[in-house]
N, C-alpha and C positions, 0 to 999 in steps of 0.2 A: 418538534424536529431537532435533532442534535446535528450541528453542522461544523465543518472545518472552519476555524475562526479566521478573522480578517488578516492577521499577521501571516498565517500560513498561506492564505490566498495571494497575498502580495509577493511572498517568496516564490510561489508557483508562477505567477505572472511575470516576474522578473527573471526567472530561470535559476534563482538561487537555491530552490528546494532540491533535495535529492530526486533522481529520476523516478524512483518508486513513488514518492509523494506526488509528483506530477501526474503519474498514471492514476493514483488513487483519487486525486482531485478531479481529473477528467471524468472518471467513473461516477464520482459523487455528483458532479454537475449534470451528468446525463440522467441520473436517477432522481435528482432533487431540484425543483425549479428555483427555490430560494438560493441554493448553492450555485446554480448556474448564473443567477443575477449577480451574486457577490463576486464570483470569479470574473465575470464580464466587466464589472466595475473596476476591479483591480487591474485587468488588462488595459482598460481605457486610460486609467491613471498612469500606468507605466508607459503606455504609448504616448501620452501627452508629455511626459518627462523626457522621453527620447526625442520628440520633436523639438523641444526647447534646448536640447544639448547641441553644442557646436560640434560639427563633424571633425574627427581627427584622422589624419592620414595613417594608414597601416605601415608598419616597418617592412622593409624588404623581406620577402619570404614568409610573411605572416599567413597569407592565404594558403600556401602550400602546407604550412605547419598545421593549420586548422583542418585541412583536407586529410592529412595523415591521421590526426587525432580522431576524426570521425569515420575513418576507414575508407576515405577516398570519395570523390564526387563522380557521378556517372552522367554522361550526356543523355543516355536513353532512360526512359521511364522504366523503373524496375517492376517486373510482373509480380503481383501479389501472390504469395504462396497459398496453396489450397489449405483450408483448415485441416488439421491433423487430429482433432479431437471429436469425439462423438457428441450426441445430443445432450449429454450430461451438462455441458456448459452453454447451452443455447440461451439460458436466462441471463448470462453475464453481459455487462456493458461492453460497448464496442472497443474501447481502449484496452480492456483487459483481455477480450477475445483475441485481439491482435497480438498481444504479448504471448498468449498461450499457443496461438497458431505457429509461432516461431520458437517455442520452447523445445529444447532438444529431447528431454525425457520427462514428460508429464506423468509422474508416478505418485500415487498417494502413499504416505508412510503412516503406519499404525502407531498410535500412542496409547497411553493409559486411558481406560474408561471408554474405549470405542472412538475416541477423538482421532481424526486423521489430519495430516498436514501435507501440503505439496510445496516444497521450497521453490521459489522463483529466482534462481541464481542470476538470470539475465538482467534482473532489475537491481541486484545488490551491488553495493560498493563498500568501501571501508567504513566499518561502524554501523552499517545499515543491513538489517536482516528482513527479508520479505517472504511471506508465505500465504498460501490459501489454507484456511482452516475449515473443517467439516465437523460440526458438533451434533451428536445424536440428541434427540429430545431429552431434556432434563440433565444433560451431561455437559461437561466443559473443562476449563483449565483450572488447576489448583490455585489457591490464593497466592498472590504474588505482588511485589512492587516492581519498580523499574529503575535501571541505572540512568536512563534518560527518557525521552518522550516515546510514546507508542500511539500510533493511529490505527484504528480498526474500522473499516467500512463494512457494514452489513450488506451482503449481496442477496441473501435469501433467508426467510424466516426472521428470527429475532432472538435476543438474549437479555438477561439481567445480570449485572455485575455486582449486585449488592448495594448499588447506589441509584441506579436508574435503569429503565427499560430502553432497549434499542431495537429498531425495526429496519426493514429494507430501506436503504438509502441514507440511514443515519451513520454518523461517525462518532466513535468513542475516542476522545482525546485523553489519554492517561499520562499524567505528569509523574515525575519521580516521587512526589509526595503522596500519590494515590496508592492505596492498597485495595485490590479488588479481586473478585472471584467470578469470572464470566461463566454463565450457565445458559444453555439454550432453553428457550421456553418449552414447557411440557407438551405443547400442542403440535410440535413438529421440529425437524432438524433445522440447523442454522449453518450457513456458510458465510465466511468473512474473508476479506483481504486485509492482512495485518502488516504494518510497517513498523519495525522496532529499531530505534536508534539507540542501541545499547542492549545489554542482556536483561532477561527477566531475573528477578530475585525472589525465589519461592520462600514463603514464610515458614512452612513446615520443614524442620531440619532433615527428616528422612527423605522427603521429595527433593530437597535442595541437594543432598548428597548423591542421590540416584541420578539427578539431572547432570551433575558434574562428572560422575564416574562413567555414565553411559553415553555422554555427549549428546543428550537430547536437544540442547540448544545450539548445536553445531558451532559453538564459539571456540 
């Protein structure tokens, strides 16, 4: 099993990780028992640290400022929106289904080689790109490196990136030093949740140029 490592789990538990990584970690924990235990341990450690920290009084107006930042607090319990997506996403973890249920325009975009992507702008923030990927059997993303870290959670099927095989519930953690070429296994399609903290850097000059000119990376 390929798991999200302990430093990332600590960042998730402390709230320091980007919101997209928090969703990815929640999905990972739902799909992978070892990941669930590691995230639970990180949350317990962070909880113990908070218990040992002396409380500090909030400055005047702090609660109102937090409320505005979060869009306001409501006294009534908000009614959960009915799912807007068809059975295509029934296999997805709960945390991701919740995101998609509230996604304004869940549309697949066609890419080279039959690859499709669905940008998840509601999870994005500065420097963080989030998307669902659908890879046909034996097809995938051109060879590339990364400006920063990339986390990919396999939601269905599996892929090989030239270094290892990844299956449902696995996380591929790509560092800037890694050059890889993800390809879905030949026996079926693969769907993934990908969080990129920085742009992809394609190694083939023609693909790199097309990527820049056509705006495929939305950067």
